[in-house]
N, C-alpha and C positions, 0 to 999 in steps of 0.2 A: 249294120245287116240284123233286123231283129227275127229272134226263136220265137217258137210257141212252145208250150208249157211249160210250168212250175218248174225249176233248180232240182231238184226233187226228183219228180219224173224224169226227166232229163237225166240226169245221173243212175239214175234206175236203169234207165234206159242204156245205159254205156255199161255197166257192169253187166246188163244182161249178154251181150255183145259178147263182151267177154272171158264171162262162163260157160258161152257155148263154145267157144275155141277151147277154154280149157279142158273143160270135162268131156268130149269126143277126143281127145287127143292124148289124155292121163286117164279119164275116166273120173270118179265112177257112172257109167252109162248111164243109172237111174237118174243122177240129175239132168246128165244132160237130158233124157226127155222131160223131164221137170222144168224147160227150157220153155215147152209149151203148152200151149192151151190144150184143154183133151183134145180135142177137137181138130189138132193142131196138123200142118201138113210140111212135108219134108218133100219137094221135087227136088232133083240131079239129071242131068245129062246120062251119068253115069251108071246111077244106083236109081233112078225112075223115080215113081210116087209111093210114099207112105203117110196114111192119115191116123190119125187117132194113136194115143198111149203105147198100146198092144205093139201095132204096126214102128212105129219108131224104135218102140224097143227090139223088137227083131230085124229087125236095120239096123241094130248097131251088133247084131251076131257076124249079119251082112260084111259087115262095113271091117270089124276085127281079123275077118279070116280073108278080105281079098286087100289088106297089108303084109300080109301075113308076119313075118319079124322084124322086119321096122317100125321102127317109129313114125310118127307123123308130127307135123305141126300146120296148126294154122294161122294167118296173119291177116287180121283182118285188118287196113287200115282206109281213110278217108270217111267214117263212120257218120251217116247225116242223117235225120229224120225228121218229119215234122207232126206233131203231135195238135190233135183234134179231139179234145173231150175226152174218153176211154179206147181211141182207135187212133193208131197210129202208123205211117207207111215212110219205110228206110231202105235203107239200104248200106254198103259197103264194098271196097274192092278184097281181093280173095288174094292171096299168095297162099301156094301149095306144096308143103316138101315133103318126101319121103327119107327120112334120116335111117342110114345100114352104115356097120365099119366104119363108125370116124366122120363119115362123110356124110353132106347134104346137098339131096337133088331135087331141084325146083323139078315139080311136077304136071301144076298148072298152077295158071292166072284167070282171074274170073272175077265176077260179083257176084252177091245178091241182091235180091229186090225181097223185103220184108212188106206183110205187114203184122202186125202188133195190137195185142188190147190188152186192156186193163183190167182184170179180175183179181177182187175181193182185193184190190190194193196191191197188186202186182202185177207186174210189167212182163210178157209174155209174146212168143210168136205166136199165132194165128194162123202164118203160110211163110215159106218160104223157102226160095226158087234158086237156086245157083244156074251160075251162065259161065259154062268155058270158054273162055277165049279160044277163037279156031276151030271149036265143037259147031258141029253141024246143028 
């Protein structure tokens, strides 16, 4: 099977996926926002649509409040993407846990569908949509 894009581009995109998960779980949230283009969009069935850095930063406050004092863990697997010049499409599976009192509770399983764009040499999410299995 052949892949698209340079090895450097592919590695940078894989790092973007990992950085996204780590920073939404641990912060700093400013670094999570920096995973998106200036006009980047995040869409979730639970949290709605948030477009642009200011709206994405506002989303992090809503997100923190929704989790209360539970720690969360985003596990992304089966990351796959196709690069076409300075744009890419991709996605991965999502397994999402709430962790509290020494116990991890599986909160959701689903997937992300992504549009990525290379801006000034850096790959970023232009649009990231969450789909939760079993959610209408």
